[in-house]
C-alpha positions as CSV (number, residue, x, y, z in Angstrom):
1,X,-336.5,72.6,-95.1
2,X,-336.1,69.4,-97.7
3,X,-333.1,69.2,-100.5
4,X,-334.4,68.2,-103.9
5,X,-332.6,65.8,-105.9
6,X,-332.1,65.3,-109.3
7,X,-334.6,62.6,-110.5
8,X,-331.7,60.5,-112.2
9,X,-329.9,60.6,-109.5
10,X,-332.8,59.4,-107.1
11,X,-333.6,57.2,-109.7
12,X,-330.1,55.5,-109.4
13,X,-330.3,55.4,-105.3
14,X,-333.7,53.7,-105.8
15,X,-331.9,51.1,-107.9
16,X,-328.9,50.2,-105.6
17,X,-331.6,49.8,-102.8
18,X,-332.0,46.1,-101.9
19,X,-335.5,44.8,-103.2
20,X,-337.3,44.3,-100.1
21,X,-336.0,48.1,-98.7
22,X,-337.2,50.0,-101.9
23,X,-340.4,51.1,-100.5
24,X,-339.2,51.5,-96.9
25,X,-340.1,54.8,-95.3
26,X,-337.2,56.9,-93.7
27,X,-334.5,56.5,-95.8
28,X,-332.8,59.8,-97.4
29,X,-332.4,59.2,-101.6
30,X,-328.6,59.2,-100.9
31,X,-328.6,56.5,-98.4
32,X,-327.9,53.5,-100.6
33,X,-325.2,55.5,-102.4
34,X,-323.1,56.6,-99.0
35,X,-323.4,52.9,-97.7
36,X,-321.8,51.6,-100.6
37,X,-319.3,54.5,-100.8
38,X,-318.1,53.6,-97.0
39,X,-318.1,49.5,-98.4
40,X,-315.7,50.5,-100.3
41,X,-313.6,52.8,-98.2
42,X,-313.5,49.7,-95.7
43,X,-312.5,47.5,-98.6
44,X,-309.6,50.0,-99.5
45,X,-308.7,50.1,-95.9
46,X,-308.5,46.4,-95.6
47,X,-306.6,45.6,-98.1
48,X,-304.3,48.9,-97.0
49,X,-303.9,47.0,-93.3
50,X,-303.1,43.8,-95.2
51,X,-300.7,45.0,-97.1
52,X,-299.2,46.7,-94.1
53,X,-299.3,43.2,-92.1
54,X,-297.1,42.0,-95.1
55,X,-294.5,44.3,-94.9
56,X,-294.4,44.2,-91.1
57,X,-293.6,40.2,-91.1
58,X,-291.4,40.7,-94.1
59,X,-289.2,43.2,-91.8
60,X,-289.7,40.7,-88.8
61,X,-288.3,38.0,-90.7
62,X,-285.1,40.1,-91.9
63,X,-284.9,41.4,-88.2
64,X,-285.0,37.5,-87.3
65,X,-282.2,36.6,-89.8
66,X,-280.0,39.4,-88.3
67,X,-280.3,38.3,-85.0
68,X,-279.5,34.7,-85.8
69,X,-276.4,35.9,-87.9
70,X,-275.1,38.0,-84.5
71,X,-276.1,35.1,-82.0
72,X,-273.1,32.8,-83.1
73,X,-273.7,30.1,-80.4
74,X,-277.4,29.7,-81.3
75,X,-278.8,30.0,-77.8
76,X,-281.7,32.4,-78.7
77,X,-279.7,35.4,-77.3
78,X,-276.8,37.3,-77.8
79,X,-274.4,37.7,-75.2
80,X,-271.7,40.7,-74.7
81,X,-269.3,39.0,-76.6
82,X,-271.7,38.7,-79.4
83,X,-272.5,42.2,-79.3
84,X,-268.8,43.4,-79.1
85,X,-268.0,41.0,-81.9
86,X,-270.9,42.5,-84.2
87,X,-269.5,46.5,-83.1
88,X,-266.0,45.2,-84.0
89,X,-267.4,44.3,-87.4
90,X,-269.2,47.5,-88.1
91,X,-266.1,49.5,-87.4
92,X,-267.5,50.6,-84.4
93,X,-264.0,49.8,-82.3
94,X,-264.8,51.5,-79.0
95,X,-263.7,51.1,-75.2
96,X,-264.6,48.1,-73.3
97,X,-266.7,50.5,-70.9
98,X,-269.0,52.0,-73.7
99,X,-269.7,48.8,-75.5
100,X,-270.6,47.5,-71.8
101,X,-272.7,50.5,-71.7
102,X,-274.6,50.0,-75.1
103,X,-275.0,46.8,-74.4
104,X,-276.6,47.3,-71.1
105,X,-278.7,50.0,-72.9
106,X,-280.3,47.3,-75.1
107,X,-280.4,44.6,-72.5
108,X,-283.3,46.0,-71.0
109,X,-284.4,43.4,-68.5
110,X,-280.2,43.1,-67.1
111,X,-280.1,39.3,-67.4
112,X,-276.4,39.4,-69.4
113,X,-278.5,38.5,-72.5
114,X,-280.2,40.4,-75.5
115,X,-283.5,38.3,-76.1
116,X,-284.9,38.8,-79.6
117,X,-287.4,41.0,-78.3
118,X,-285.2,43.8,-76.7
119,X,-283.1,43.2,-80.0
120,X,-286.5,44.4,-82.0
121,X,-287.2,47.1,-79.6
122,X,-283.7,48.5,-80.0
123,X,-283.9,48.0,-84.1
124,X,-287.3,49.7,-84.1
125,X,-285.6,53.1,-82.2
């Protein structure tokens, strides 16, 4: 069973087809219209993905600035004393054992220092 396509729409589809394909057999009348819609959707998705990457880059820059502020000695990692100072600054005064438990939770490789990657994982939770 073949669907009838309005003559005007068929003419529009024919006009959208590339010159070398206009007489090619086997193409559905709406093929080129769908192709154009697919390209438009792909372009819109690409723009959305680029906007997302810019947002992620901005957030990573902000997290890096926060990390650098906490890292007082500039060794690119946060030790327990720097972490405890941060908690006191944020008015999260806790017992030393509670602070140590929090720090050990963030320090996933248990080397006694929180790297930037560990810090990013903690911030993203």
